[in-house]
C-alpha angles and dihedrals in degrees: 000000000000126000128190111218115206138202127178146166117254110280097019111166122242089239091060092048091049090049091053091050092048092049093050093047092047092049091052094045091243137131132228088250088065092066120099095187147326124253139195138153120297088245093055097041093094095055106124093221092055093046092048093049091050091050092049090053093043091237134129120247111227112213102212114207119234096251090057091049090051091049090052095045096092088064094058118118098194131057127205117181090204093053091044090055094045103035105019093237131093093238123011093199093051096043092047092049093049095044094047095045089056138216115356094019119150131196117246089214141317120309119278125217130219105207112309098308112063139034132189134193127181124219129176142184124209119229 
């Protein structure tokens, strides 16, 4: 099962979120059909751009609670001082992907950014 974890700045457009997802999928040699769901922090889950991107892909958007993000943080590959100050984790996209994918999940690579407004990281678990 593969999950796309997302981070974004307030007001990010759905197009930017979709571009980040597409970049991450392309870099991993994967397709949108491989995704089980999208994930972000509970505080970002109401962002219109994230919700619109999920709707366009026909996927649910998992609102990951802060304790789960913190538990997943040691598995992050990237580190953003801004995200650390705002969200308490080194990479929101990576922590959300890992937490939502569940125990034993691994990142397929570091997060990718679409412009300066959206990031995406892919995590998967093997059956």
